[in-house]
Structure formats: C-alpha cells, structure tokens
VEXTORLO-278979 format. One record per atom (N, C-alpha, C, O): chain; atom name; x, y, z. Coordinates in steps of 0.001 Angstrom, whole numbers. Layout:
+----+----+---------+---------+---------+
! ch ! at !       X !       Y !       Z !
+----+----+---------+---------+---------+
!  A ! CA !       X !       Y !       Z !
...
+----+----+---------+---------+---------+
***
This chain:
+----+----+---------+---------+---------+
! ch ! at !       X !       Y !       Z !
+----+----+---------+---------+---------+
!  A !  N !  -19554 !    3951 !   -7163 !
!  A ! CA !  -18429 !    4382 !   -6372 !
!  A !  C !  -18814 !    4196 !   -4911 !
!  A !  O !  -19945 !    4478 !   -4515 !
!  A !  N !  -17864 !    3721 !   -4115 !
!  A ! CA !  -18171 !    3581 !   -2688 !
!  A !  C !  -18012 !    4935 !   -1996 !
!  A !  O !  -17302 !    5814 !   -2483 !
!  A !  N !  -18672 !    5085 !    -875 !
!  A ! CA !  -18560 !    6312 !     -84 !
!  A !  C !  -17113 !    6532 !     350 !
!  A !  O !  -16669 !    7671 !     496 !
!  A !  N !  -16381 !    5441 !     554 !
!  A ! CA !  -14969 !    5553 !     938 !
!  A !  C !  -14173 !    6182 !    -198 !
!  A !  O !  -13346 !    7063 !      38 !
!  A !  N !  -14416 !    5736 !   -1432 !
!  A ! CA !  -13730 !    6313 !   -2582 !
!  A !  C !  -14061 !    7795 !   -2739 !
!  A !  O !  -13186 !    8611 !   -3031 !
!  A !  N !  -15333 !    8129 !   -2543 !
!  A ! CA !  -15726 !    9529 !   -2662 !
!  A !  C !  -15018 !   10378 !   -1606 !
!  A !  O !  -14573 !   11489 !   -1893 !
!  A !  N !  -14917 !    9855 !    -391 !
!  A ! CA !  -14217 !   10581 !     666 !
!  A !  C !  -12754 !   10800 !     299 !
!  A !  O !  -12198 !   11866 !     565 !
!  A !  N !  -12134 !    9800 !    -307 !
!  A ! CA !  -10733 !    9943 !    -733 !
!  A !  C !  -10593 !   11024 !   -1794 !
!  A !  O !   -9693 !   11861 !   -1719 !
!  A !  N !  -11470 !   11008 !   -2770 !
!  A ! CA !  -11418 !   12005 !   -3840 !
!  A !  C !  -11632 !   13399 !   -3269 !
!  A !  O !  -10882 !   14322 !   -3588 !
!  A !  N !  -12648 !   13557 !   -2429 !
!  A ! CA !  -12909 !   14868 !   -1829 !
!  A !  C !  -11746 !   15322 !    -949 !
!  A !  O !  -11431 !   16512 !    -910 !
!  A !  N !  -11113 !   14401 !    -253 !
!  A ! CA !   -9950 !   14745 !     579 !
!  A !  C !   -8801 !   15244 !    -279 !
!  A !  O !   -8138 !   16220 !      73 !
!  A !  N !   -8559 !   14577 !   -1406 !
!  A ! CA !   -7481 !   15006 !   -2321 !
!  A !  C !   -7792 !   16389 !   -2888 !
!  A !  O !   -6899 !   17228 !   -3009 !
!  A !  N !   -9049 !   16626 !   -3235 !
!  A ! CA !   -9425 !   17938 !   -3748 !
!  A !  C !   -9257 !   19020 !   -2682 !
!  A !  O !   -8895 !   20154 !   -2996 !
!  A !  N !   -9516 !   18673 !   -1434 !
!  A ! CA !   -9323 !   19613 !    -327 !
!  A !  C !   -7851 !   20010 !    -223 !
!  A !  O !   -7529 !   21162 !      67 !
!  A !  N !   -6962 !   19041 !    -463 !
!  A ! CA !   -5516 !   19315 !    -405 !
!  A !  C !   -5087 !   20362 !   -1424 !
!  A !  O !   -4102 !   21068 !   -1205 !
!  A !  N !   -5814 !   20473 !   -2536 !
!  A ! CA !   -5450 !   21465 !   -3552 !
!  A !  C !   -6337 !   22704 !   -3495 !
!  A !  O !   -6363 !   23512 !   -4423 !
!  A !  N !   -7065 !   22835 !   -2380 !
!  A ! CA !   -7810 !   24062 !   -2139 !
!  A !  C !   -9281 !   24058 !   -2490 !
!  A !  O !   -9951 !   25082 !   -2351 !
!  A !  N !   -9796 !   22931 !   -2941 !
!  A ! CA !  -11226 !   22863 !   -3266 !
!  A !  C !  -12044 !   22626 !   -1999 !
!  A !  O !  -11572 !   21993 !   -1055 !
!  A !  N !  -13259 !   23135 !   -1988 !
!  A ! CA !  -14163 !   22915 !    -867 !
!  A !  C !  -15026 !   21692 !   -1180 !
!  A !  O !  -15719 !   21676 !   -2198 !
!  A !  N !  -14996 !   20660 !    -318 !
!  A ! CA !  -15756 !   19445 !    -617 !
!  A !  C !  -17260 !   19669 !    -749 !
!  A !  O !  -17921 !   18989 !   -1534 !
!  A !  N !  -17800 !   20609 !       5 !
!  A ! CA !  -19234 !   20916 !    -122 !
!  A !  C !  -19534 !   21509 !   -1494 !
!  A !  O !  -20527 !   21153 !   -2128 !
!  A !  N !  -18667 !   22418 !   -1948 !
!  A ! CA !  -18867 !   23031 !   -3260 !
!  A !  C !  -18740 !   22000 !   -4380 !
!  A !  O !  -19527 !   22004 !   -5326 !
!  A !  N !  -17751 !   21122 !   -4270 !
!  A ! CA !  -17551 !   20086 !   -5285 !
!  A !  C !  -18785 !   19182 !   -5348 !
!  A !  O !  -19273 !   18861 !   -6432 !
!  A !  N !  -19279 !   18779 !   -4191 !
!  A ! CA !  -20449 !   17905 !   -4142 !
!  A !  C !  -21662 !   18585 !   -4763 !
!  A !  O !  -22388 !   17974 !   -5547 !
!  A !  N !  -21880 !   19850 !   -4414 !
!  A ! CA !  -23016 !   20594 !   -4983 !
!  A !  C !  -22883 !   20718 !   -6501 !
!  A !  O !  -23875 !   20623 !   -7223 !
!  A !  N !  -21666 !   20930 !   -6980 !
!  A ! CA !  -21453 !   21054 !   -8424 !
!  A !  C !  -21719 !   19726 !   -9140 !
!  A !  O !  -22315 !   19709 !  -10217 !
!  A !  N !  -21283 !   18627 !   -8549 !
!  A ! CA !  -21555 !   17310 !   -9133 !
!  A !  C !  -23056 !   17028 !   -9176 !
!  A !  O !  -23560 !   16446 !  -10136 !
!  A !  N !  -23757 !   17443 !   -8132 !
!  A ! CA !  -25212 !   17281 !   -8113 !
!  A !  C !  -25875 !   18176 !   -9165 !
!  A !  O !  -26792 !   17745 !   -9865 !
!  A !  N !  -25409 !   19413 !   -9268 !
!  A ! CA !  -25968 !   20370 !  -10227 !
!  A !  C !  -25822 !   19859 !  -11659 !
!  A !  O !  -26712 !   20049 !  -12488 !
!  A !  N !  -24709 !   19217 !  -11937 !
!  A ! CA !  -24458 !   18694 !  -13289 !
!  A !  C !  -25155 !   17356 !  -13539 !
!  A !  O !  -25066 !   16799 !  -14633 !
!  A !  N !  -25835 !   16854 !  -12540 !
!  A ! CA !  -26544 !   15588 !  -12705 !
!  A !  C !  -25653 !   14371 !  -12623 !
!  A !  O !  -26052 !   13276 !  -13018 !
!  A !  N !  -24448 !   14555 !  -12112 !
!  A ! CA !  -23536 !   13421 !  -11982 !
!  A !  C !  -23787 !   12691 !  -10675 !
!  A !  O !  -24101 !   11500 !  -10682 !
!  A !  N !  -23655 !   13376 !   -9576 !
!  A ! CA !  -23880 !   12767 !   -8265 !
!  A !  C !  -25383 !   12668 !   -8034 !
!  A !  O !  -26102 !   13667 !   -8084 !
!  A !  N !  -25836 !   11466 !   -7784 !
!  A ! CA !  -27265 !   11241 !   -7644 !
!  A !  C !  -27941 !   10996 !   -8979 !
!  A !  O !  -29155 !   10805 !   -9045 !
!  A !  N !  -27156 !   11002 !  -10035 !
!  A ! CA !  -27670 !   10745 !  -11378 !
!  A !  C !  -26849 !    9641 !  -12018 !
!  A !  O !  -27104 !    8456 !  -11804 !
!  A !  N !  -25867 !   10041 !  -12801 !
!  A ! CA !  -25003 !    9069 !  -13477 !
!  A !  C !  -24057 !    8361 !  -12517 !
!  A !  O !  -23628 !    7236 !  -12772 !
!  A !  N !  -23739 !    9017 !  -11426 !
!  A ! CA !  -22808 !    8461 !  -10445 !
!  A !  C !  -23554 !    8142 !   -9155 !
!  A !  O !  -24134 !    9026 !   -8525 !
!  A !  N !  -23533 !    6882 !   -8777 !
!  A ! CA !  -24173 !    6465 !   -7532 !
!  A !  C !  -23090 !    6209 !   -6483 !
!  A !  O !  -22023 !    5677 !   -6790 !
!  A !  N !  -23380 !    6589 !   -5266 !
!  A ! CA !  -22446 !    6365 !   -4160 !
!  A !  C !  -23070 !    5319 !   -3240 !
!  A !  O !  -24184 !    5488 !   -2743 !
!  A !  N !  -22333 !    4249 !   -3028 !
!  A ! CA !  -22807 !    3134 !   -2221 !
!  A !  C !  -22077 !    3103 !    -883 !
!  A !  O !  -20889 !    3418 !    -820 !
!  A !  N !  -22777 !    2728 !     186 !
!  A ! CA !  -22103 !    2569 !    1476 !
!  A !  C !  -21157 !    1373 !    1429 !
!  A !  O !  -21328 !     461 !     621 !
!  A !  N !  -20188 !    1393 !    2280 !
!  A ! CA !  -19246 !     282 !    2392 !
!  A !  C !  -19376 !    -294 !    3793 !
!  A !  O !  -19231 !     418 !    4787 !
!  A !  N !  -19648 !   -1575 !    3860 !
!  A ! CA !  -19820 !   -2228 !    5155 !
!  A !  C !  -18516 !   -2876 !    5600 !
!  A !  O !  -17557 !   -2950 !    4831 !
!  A !  N !  -18486 !   -3341 !    6831 !
!  A ! CA !  -17321 !   -4074 !    7334 !
!  A !  C !  -17095 !   -5334 !    6507 !
!  A !  O !  -15953 !   -5705 !    6239 !
!  A !  N !  -18172 !   -5989 !    6105 !
!  A ! CA !  -18043 !   -7192 !    5273 !
!  A !  C !  -17433 !   -6847 !    3911 !
!  A !  O !  -16631 !   -7613 !    3376 !
!  A !  N !  -17814 !   -5693 !    3352 !
!  A ! CA !  -17222 !   -5251 !    2091 !
!  A !  C !  -15720 !   -5024 !    2258 !
!  A !  O !  -14934 !   -5377 !    1379 !
!  A !  N !  -15325 !   -4438 !    3380 !
!  A ! CA !  -13903 !   -4188 !    3636 !
!  A !  C !  -13114 !   -5498 !    3670 !
!  A !  O !  -11983 !   -5554 !    3187 !
!  A !  N !  -13695 !   -6528 !    4228 !
!  A ! CA !  -13034 !   -7838 !    4273 !
!  A !  C !  -12876 !   -8387 !    2859 !
!  A !  O !  -11817 !   -8912 !    2514 !
!  A !  N !  -13913 !   -8271 !    2041 !
!  A ! CA !  -13836 !   -8744 !     654 !
!  A !  C !  -12721 !   -8011 !     -91 !
!  A !  O !  -11938 !   -8636 !    -806 !
!  A !  N !  -12648 !   -6705 !      70 !
!  A ! CA !  -11625 !   -5906 !    -595 !
!  A !  C !  -10230 !   -6300 !    -104 !
!  A !  O !   -9305 !   -6435 !    -904 !
!  A !  N !  -10084 !   -6480 !    1188 !
!  A ! CA !   -8786 !   -6886 !    1742 !
!  A !  C !   -8355 !   -8244 !    1195 !
!  A !  O !   -7177 !   -8449 !     906 !
!  A !  N !   -9291 !   -9162 !    1053 !
!  A ! CA !   -8961 !  -10472 !     491 !
!  A !  C !   -8550 !  -10368 !    -971 !
!  A !  O !   -7715 !  -11150 !   -1426 !
!  A !  N !   -9108 !   -9435 !   -1710 !
!  A ! CA !   -8689 !   -9214 !   -3090 !
!  A !  C !   -7217 !   -8810 !   -3149 !
!  A !  O !   -6486 !   -9244 !   -4039 !
!  A !  N !   -6791 !   -7988 !   -2209 !
!  A ! CA !   -5389 !   -7542 !   -2170 !
!  A !  C !   -4451 !   -8738 !   -2095 !
!  A !  O !   -3476 !   -8820 !   -2842 !
!  A !  N !   -4746 !   -9651 !   -1203 !
!  A ! CA !   -3892 !  -10834 !   -1027 !
!  A !  C !   -3877 !  -11689 !   -2294 !
!  A !  O !   -2829 !  -12193 !   -2696 !
!  A !  N !   -5029 !  -11846 !   -2910 !
!  A ! CA !   -5159 !  -12736 !   -4066 !
!  A !  C !   -4612 !  -12128 !   -5355 !
!  A !  O !   -4241 !  -12860 !   -6273 !
!  A !  N !   -4557 !  -10797 !   -5434 !
!  A ! CA !   -4245 !  -10161 !   -6712 !
!  A !  C !   -3005 !   -9281 !   -6700 !
!  A !  O !   -2657 !   -8716 !   -7737 !
!  A !  N !   -2335 !   -9144 !   -5583 !
!  A ! CA !   -1219 !   -8201 !   -5466 !
!  A !  C !    -186 !   -8379 !   -6569 !
!  A !  O !     281 !   -7397 !   -7146 !
!  A !  N !     168 !   -9608 !   -6863 !
!  A ! CA !    1219 !   -9841 !   -7863 !
!  A !  C !     779 !   -9445 !   -9269 !
!  A !  O !    1619 !   -9324 !  -10161 !
!  A !  N !    -529 !   -9237 !   -9487 !
!  A ! CA !   -1045 !   -8897 !  -10809 !
!  A !  C !   -1358 !   -7415 !  -10966 !
!  A !  O !   -1774 !   -6996 !  -12046 !
!  A !  N !   -1176 !   -6624 !   -9943 !
!  A ! CA !   -1499 !   -5201 !  -10021 !
!  A !  C !   -2838 !   -4915 !   -9383 !
!  A !  O !   -3252 !   -5614 !   -8458 !
!  A !  N !   -3514 !   -3902 !   -9863 !
!  A ! CA !   -4783 !   -3466 !   -9286 !
!  A !  C !   -5844 !   -4556 !   -9369 !
!  A !  O !   -6062 !   -5127 !  -10437 !
!  A !  N !   -6514 !   -4854 !   -8235 !
!  A ! CA !   -7558 !   -5878 !   -8280 !
!  A !  C !   -8720 !   -5481 !   -9168 !
!  A !  O !   -9412 !   -6354 !   -9693 !
!  A !  N !   -8954 !   -4195 !   -9354 !
!  A ! CA !  -10094 !   -3754 !  -10146 !
!  A !  C !   -9859 !   -3991 !  -11633 !
!  A !  O !  -10804 !   -3980 !  -12422 !
!  A !  N !   -8601 !   -4205 !  -12018 !
!  A ! CA !   -8316 !   -4433 !  -13423 !
!  A !  C !   -8482 !   -5899 !  -13823 !
!  A !  O !   -8614 !   -6208 !  -15007 !
!  A !  N !   -8475 !   -6794 !  -12845 !
!  A ! CA !   -8520 !   -8207 !  -13205 !
!  A !  C !   -9809 !   -8906 !  -12784 !
!  A !  O !  -10034 !  -10059 !  -13152 !
!  A !  N !  -10644 !   -8233 !  -12029 !
!  A ! CA !  -11920 !   -8829 !  -11631 !
!  A !  C !  -12954 !   -8449 !  -12686 !
!  A !  O !  -13205 !   -7262 !  -12896 !
!  A !  N !  -13555 !   -9430 !  -13354 !
!  A ! CA !  -14544 !   -9099 !  -14386 !
!  A !  C !  -15676 !   -8250 !  -13812 !
!  A !  O !  -16116 !   -8465 !  -12683 !
!  A !  N !  -16137 !   -7297 !  -14593 !
!  A ! CA !  -17204 !   -6403 !  -14138 !
!  A !  C !  -18429 !   -7178 !  -13684 !
!  A !  O !  -19149 !   -6734 !  -12791 !
!  A !  N !  -18670 !   -8331 !  -14291 !
!  A ! CA !  -19836 !   -9124 !  -13902 !
!  A !  C !  -19710 !   -9656 !  -12476 !
!  A !  O !  -20710 !  -10045 !  -11873 !
!  A !  N !  -18486 !   -9677 !  -11930 !
!  A ! CA !  -18254 !  -10162 !  -10572 !
!  A !  C !  -18222 !   -9049 !   -9534 !
!  A !  O !  -18125 !   -9324 !   -8338 !
!  A !  N !  -18302 !   -7790 !   -9977 !
!  A ! CA !  -18249 !   -6681 !   -9039 !
!  A !  C !  -19512 !   -6656 !   -8215 !
!  A !  O !  -20603 !   -6478 !   -8755 !
!  A !  N !  -19381 !   -6829 !   -6936 !
!  A ! CA !  -20518 !   -6652 !   -6034 !
!  A !  C !  -19966 !   -6525 !   -4620 !
!  A !  O !  -18910 !   -7063 !   -4290 !
!  A !  N !  -20697 !   -5813 !   -3817 !
!  A ! CA !  -20327 !   -5686 !   -2426 !
!  A !  C !  -20760 !   -6934 !   -1674 !
!  A !  O !  -21590 !   -7701 !   -2163 !
!  A !  N !  -20216 !   -7136 !    -516 !
!  A ! CA !  -20557 !   -8313 !     291 !
!  A !  C !  -22059 !   -8370 !     555 !
!  A !  O !  -22620 !   -9452 !     732 !
!  A !  N !  -22698 !   -7229 !     581 !
!  A ! CA !  -24141 !   -7185 !     815 !
!  A !  C !  -24930 !   -7719 !    -373 !
!  A !  O !  -26137 !   -7944 !    -282 !
!  A !  N !  -24233 !   -7920 !   -1487 !
!  A ! CA !  -24896 !   -8412 !   -2686 !
!  A !  C !  -25235 !   -7305 !   -3674 !
!  A !  O !  -25588 !   -7586 !   -4819 !
!  A !  N !  -25131 !   -6045 !   -3243 !
!  A ! CA !  -25415 !   -4947 !   -4151 !
!  A !  C !  -24267 !   -4804 !   -5133 !
!  A !  O !  -23155 !   -5272 !   -4888 !
!  A !  N !  -24553 !   -4156 !   -6241 !
!  A ! CA !  -23551 !   -3959 !   -7267 !
!  A !  C !  -23219 !   -2481 !   -7357 !
!  A !  O !  -24101 !   -1637 !   -7197 !
!  A !  N !  -21953 !   -2154 !   -7611 !
!  A ! CA !  -21579 !    -745 !   -7770 !
!  A !  C !  -22133 !    -150 !   -9043 !
!  A !  O !  -21907 !    1027 !   -9323 !
+----+----+---------+---------+---------+
***
C-alpha cells in the first residue's frame, strides 16, 4: 500500500470519528502494519506513472483491475 493510500484511509476513518494514531497503533499491535501490510513511499515519478494509467485505462474502469500483478511496481522499481 502506498503512503498516499494509507493517508486516504486514515482520513476517511477520521471522518467517522476514529483517531488515526489509535488506528495505526492497533494495526501495528495486530501485526498488520509493519508485518503483513507494508507501506511504501510515493515519489513524484510514481505519481506520473499513476496519472498515465488513468489516461490509458479510463474506458476500462479501475487501472488496478486490469494491470497484471506481475507489472505492479513503482517508478523507483520497487514493488508494492
């Protein structure tokens, strides 16, 4: 998961009254965050790659549904 996605999720949880610090601590306590779930930074180059996916895939729906998992990688070369 990118740090941007995590920020979005935590922001949505804040809207319904959850504390983002508490949620993060709970995810860590359960071994999810920092364990099963890794959070990757998102660079400016990654943002460009994602924006280009929008243009190429808009007519097909979500870009994440049509890009094979083997092709998932950030512009830096790291994999989610």
